[in-house]
N, C-alpha and C positions, 0 to 999 in steps of 0.2 A: 538778443533773439527774443521775439515778442513771446510773452506768455499769454495763453489764451483765457477767458474766464472759464470758472469749473465747468459748467452745464456743457457749453460749446466745446470744449475741449476734451470731455469725456464723450459726447456725442460724436466727435468727429473720429477720436482715437479708435472707439468700438466698431464705427462703420469701417474704418480702413482695415482692422486686424480680421474683423468677421469672426470673433471667436467667442467673445461674450454678450450676452443681452446689454444694451445700452442703459437698461434701468438698474440692473444689479450694480454695475459698474458705477453709475452716477452716485448710486446709494453709498458706496465704500468711500467716495471722493468728497462727498458734500463735508465731511468732517475736517477735511486737509486744508490749512491756510493756502490762499492764493500763491503766495510767495514760494511755497514749496511744491507745487504742482508741476509735473513734468511737461514738456515740451515736445512738438514733434513737427516732422516735415515730410512731404514725399518727394521723392528724387530718383531719377535713374542713376545707377552707380557706374555704368559699363556701356560704353557705345555700342548700339545696335540692340538694346533691351527696349522692349515694347512697353512692358508695365512697370510702373515704377515701384521702389523699396519703400519702405516707412523706417523713418529714423526716429526715435525716442530718446530725448535727452532728458538727464536728472539735474543737470544745473551746469556751471561754469567753472567752478571752484577746482583748484589743483591744478599740477602741471602736466599731469599724464593722462589717459582715456583709457579706461575698460570697457570694451565691446562686447555684447553678447548678441550673436547673430543666429537666426533660424528662419527656415522657409515660411514666408508669408502664407503660402496655400497648404492644405492638409498632406498633399503629397510628398512633401519634404520632411519636415522635421517632426511631424504627427503631432496628435493632440497634446501627449504629454510634455513634448519641448514646449508647445504653445501656452501651456498651464503654467509651465516652470518660468516663462519669461513674465507671464503677466504677474504671478505671485513675486516675482523679482521687481518688477516695476513699483507694485505697491510697498514693497518693502522699502525701496529706495523713497518713496513719497514720505515715509515717516519718519526719515532722518532728517534733522536739522542742519547738520554739517558733515561734508564728506570729504576725506583727502584727496580723494580722485575722482574725476569727472566720469560719468558712467553712460554709456549709449546704449540701447537695444536696436538692433537692426531686423526688421522683419523683409527677407530679401524676396523680392519678386522673382517671377519663375526665369526672366532672361538674366537677372544678376546672379542669382543661384547657379544656373547653367553655368554662366561664365568661370564663378570662381570654382566650381567642380570639375571646369574642364581645363583647369591649370592655368588660365591666363593671369598675368600680373595686374596687380591693383593699378589704376590710372592715377598719373600724378594728381590730377584735381581731387580725388579720395584723401590723399594724403595731405595737400595742401588747405583744402577746405574743411573737412569736417574734423580732420584729426591735426592735433598741434605738432607732429612728426612722427615718423615711423617707428624711431626708436624709443618714443613715449607712448606708445599705444601697445595694450595688451589686448587680444582678438581671441574669442571663444567660439567656437562655431557649435551649437547644440543639434544634435542630429539623433532623435529618439521619438520612436513611433508609440511605443507602449510603455507603460511602468516597468521599470527593470528592477532587478534584484541587486544590481552593481553598476559601475561605470567603468568605461574603457578610454583612455586618452591617448590621442595620437599627437605627439609633441614634435613632429618633424615631418620634414618633406623636401624632397628633390636635393640632397645636399646642405642642409641647414636645419637647426633645432629651436624650439622657443628658448626663450632667456630663463635663467635659474629663477628669476622672481616670479614668475608666471607659473612653471612648472612645481616649483616646490611650494608657490602658495597654493594651487590648485590640490596638490597632493595634503597641504597641512590642513586646508578647509574640509577636506573630505574626512580627515581623520577626526577633526573637532566635531563635524557632525555624525560621526559614525557610519559613514557611506562607504561600501568598499570600493577601492579604486584600483586597477592596475593599468600600467602603461602598455599598450599594445606591442611596440619595440623599445624594451627597456634599456637599449644600448646607443649613446651619441654616435658611436663609431659607425653604426649601421647606415644612419642618416647621413653622416659626413661623407662616408664613401660611396653614397647615391646607390646603395644595394636596394632600396626601396623606391618605388615608383611615385610619382608627383601625388600627393594627398588632396584633401578638398581644396587647400590653399596651395599656391605655388612655392612656399616656403623660403620667404625672401630672408636674409640674414638679418636685415634690419627691421623686421616687425615680429612680434611676438605672436603666434598663431599655435592654437591647441584646438582640434578636433574632439569632442566627446561623444561617444556613442553607448547605448545601452548593452548591458549584460545581463544574460538569463542563468542564474545560479541557483542550485536548490536554497530555499529560503524566503523569505518575505521581502515585499517588493518595497521600494522605497515611493514616497509620495511627493509631489511637484513643490508644495511648500518647503518640505527638507531641502530639497534640491536647490531651490530658490535661496534657502538662507545660506547654504554651502557656496554657492556662486557670490552672494554677498560678501561672505567672509573671504573669499578668493580676492575679491574686487580691494578688500583692504589690504590683505597679506601682500597683494602686487601693486600696492599704491606707490611705492617709492619707484617711479619711472623716469624721473628726473636725472637721476645718475646715470653712469654708464655700465650698461647691461652686459652681463655675462652669458656669453654663448658657449664659451669653453669648459663650462664644468662636466663633471663627470656623475654618472647614475649607476648605483651599485643595488641591483635587485638581492634580497636575502629572504627566501621564504615568502612569507607574507608581507614583507616591510620592504620599502626603497627609501635609499639612502642617498644624499646629495652632497657632493663635495664640490665647493666654488674653484675656480681657476685658482686663486692664491693659494689656497691649501694643497691642489693636486702638483702645484708648480714647486712647492715646499717639499713635498713628498717624494716627487721624481728627482729633484736635486740631491737630496739626501741618499736615495736608492742608487742612483747612477755614480754617486761620488765614492760610496761604500764599494760598489761593484768594481768600478775600474782601478781603486786603490788596492783592493784586494788582489784582482787579476793582474795589476802590475807587481805586487810584491811576490806573488806565484810564478810570475815570469823570469823576475829577476833570480830568485832560488832554483829554479829549473827552466833554463830557458831553450825549451823544446820548439815552442812557435819561432823564435826568431831565427833556428837554425833551420826551420823547413818552411819559412815565409814565402819562399818563391812557390810552393805547391798552392798556396791559398788562392790567389788570382786564377791559376790553372783550373782548379776545382769548381770556382765559381763560374768562370767561363765555360766549363764542361757542362754545370748543371742549366745554365740558360741556353747552350745548344741545344742540348736534351729537350727541353720545353718547346724551342722553335722546331725542331726535326719532329717531335711526336704530333704538333699541328699540321704538318705537310700533308699527310693522307688525307684529305678532305673526305674521300668515299668511303674511308672506315668508318666515318660517324654518320654519314647520312641515312637517314631513317630513323635515328633514335632522339630521344628527348636532350635538349641543349645541357641540363645537368648531367646526363649520364655520359654526354661527349667530353665535356670539362673534367669529369673525374676520370674519364678514359685517358684524355691526354695526361693530366697529371702522373696517373699510374704508369703510362708508357715512359714518361720523362723520367721517373724515379727508378724505373727497371733499367733503362740505360744509363743512368748515372752510377748506379749499384755495379752494374756490367763492366763499365770502362773506368771508373775510380781506382781499382787496383792498379792499373799501367802506371798512375803517378804516387800513389801513397805506397807502394812497394819500397821506394827508395827515401820514405820517411825515419828519421831517426827512432821514432815512438809515435807509433799511431794513435793510441790512446790519449796520450796527453796533448799531441798535435791537435786532434779534432775538439779536445775539451777547450783548447785555448782559443782555436779558430772560431769554435761556436760563440763563445764570450766575445770575442773581438768583433765579429761582424754584427751581433746583435747590439753591442753597445753602440757603434757606429751608426746602424741604421736607427736605432732608437733615438739617438740624439739629432739626427736629421730630421726623423718625421715628428719627433715632439716640439721641436723648435719651429717646425712650419706650422703645426697646429697642437696646441696643449691637449686638445680634445682625445688625442692617440695614446696618453700618458698611461691610462691603466693597464694597457695590454703590455707595456714594457715593464712596469712596475712589477706585475705577476711576473712576468718573465724572468727578470733580475733575481726574484726570490728562489727561483726554481734552478735556473741556470747555474747560480754561481754555486751552491752545495754539489752539482752535478759535475762541477771540474775537481772537485776533491775527494768525490766517492769512489772507491774501486771496485765496486760490485756492479754487476751488469744489469741486474734487474732494478734496482733504484736509480740507475744512471737513465735507462729507458722509461721509467716511471716520471723520472723529473723532467725529461724531454716532453712527455704528454701533457704534465701538469703546468708546464710553462706556457705551453699553447691555450690554456684553459680559457683564456678571455678571447681570445680570436675564436674559438670554435661556436659559441652562441652569437658572436656578431654575425658569422655567415648563416647560422641556421635562420635567425631572425631576417635575413635578407631574403629578397623575392630571388629564386632560384633561376630564372629565366634572366634576370639582369646580372647576377654574377656570371652565369655560364657565359654570357655575351662577352663580358669583361675577359674572361680567361682565353675564350676562342677568337674573338674578333678584333681586339684592340691592339695587335700586331706586337712587334718587338718590346715597344714601352711595356707593355702589360705583361710579357714575359720577364723583363728584367727586373720590374717591381715584384712580380710573384717569385721569382728566382731568389732576390734577396731577402725577401720575407719568410721563405721557408727553408732556406739553406742553413739556418744556425741550429733548426732542429734536426735537420737531416745529419748535420756535423754530430749531433750530440748522440744521434741514433747510431752513426758509425763507431763513436767512443764507445758505447755500450757493446756493440758486436768485437770490437777488439779487445775490450776486456772479457767478454765471454770466451774468446779463443785464446788468450793466454792461459797457459798450462799453471796450474798452482803448485807452488813448492811441497813437497813431502813435509808431514808434520816435524817440526824440530828443526828444519833447515832454513839457513838465512844467505841470502846472498852477499857477497862482498863487493866493495867498490868497485874492484877490477873486472867481477864479473857483469856488474851493471853497465860498466862503461863498454864492455866488449858487446853487450846487445844494444848498446844505442849507435854502434857504428853499422852503416848500411852494407848489406852483405848481397843484395841485387837478385835474390831468388826467394819464393814464397812469399804467399800473400802475409802470412802473420809473423815472418821473419823477423819483424823489427819490434814487437809489442814486448814492452815492460811488463813485469808482474809486480811491481813494487807495490 
């Protein structure tokens, strides 16, 4: 790519960007050696766009490309984004060597509208400007006024940005003492498609993050500080030539955010699942209540699935109310039907409390292995579930068991809360039997644990100093065929 002489490059760049006066920029660039000057070109990135975008290049070294994008006109990114981009370019021009090639895109109105409309990147953009989709880190800066903090959107439409870019941005902000929060700090929410398309289509093979401003009490950050942070982010995400990690996990903890790579999460999940299954098998061998009542497990799962399907049939019942309330109403009706009809099956079980504990653990383990092997991004939900469902299988008090059932779903609750309610509701209401089956398998382990807590609460405690002998215990485990709680053991 041809390098322009200093004065000509400064004049053309300043005219194209319409951001600062040519004289001031020329004065800053006169002291920069010619071989370190940035290069630029105008081009239309999307078919149908009438006004070109400006691409500013910092050099050709490195295997990957770090791209900073913002609106070319003031109506998009605003003056703060423009000042940050120019300070970023000046910071780049002062470097002799960079580990990653860097590009700044000042997007024309047509290209910006195409990106915000969710259109996929054209193949020419990847093959011409970028060395490859997986070797490109893309940051969209959309800040109109000087903020007091930054907010990052690192996913879109079923995919997330790579670990190198997300963690690099967070580390760069911490190094520059800039407050940063992730708008949706749970990768599961993005992967499940519970958020609509953001500024970018969120292709899984390109690293994209959108940064917006946040107004919090405190001092505002300046453009130069933000540019320095982005420069640091470009250095931290420079290792783009390796295999990108899209299946990492994010753990927000108060004001901090922690990232665990796919390898670490795989090791933790394997250890947790192995321990969970081993303890469960030992308990089953010692007290084989679940094998003796295994016939009831598919019937109860089928009953809950049918309850979900039946609860969605009276469409007129949910007419005229918000989709979120309709989805909650459907699940509530399904739970009511299940709790009403399940005694017809469970009354013949040898020991309801132990059976429901074992059934909860078995279904959760199988479903966890299936989901995690399909995509490791779901591992945190099941790891936390293992940690609370396992002790709940041994606890003999109703209140702690119910508390464990709630805590086991602790990771899933914020995943849903951070999702867009309309999208979640449409999945529950309109996706048909497939959605009902997935929902049933996901909820049923916690429903079983709640049933265990209810069975323990119904069990009559022995008077002080009284103990059951083995014959009495065996007698209680024989089905009598009458009474809902007749088969509950109080051991």
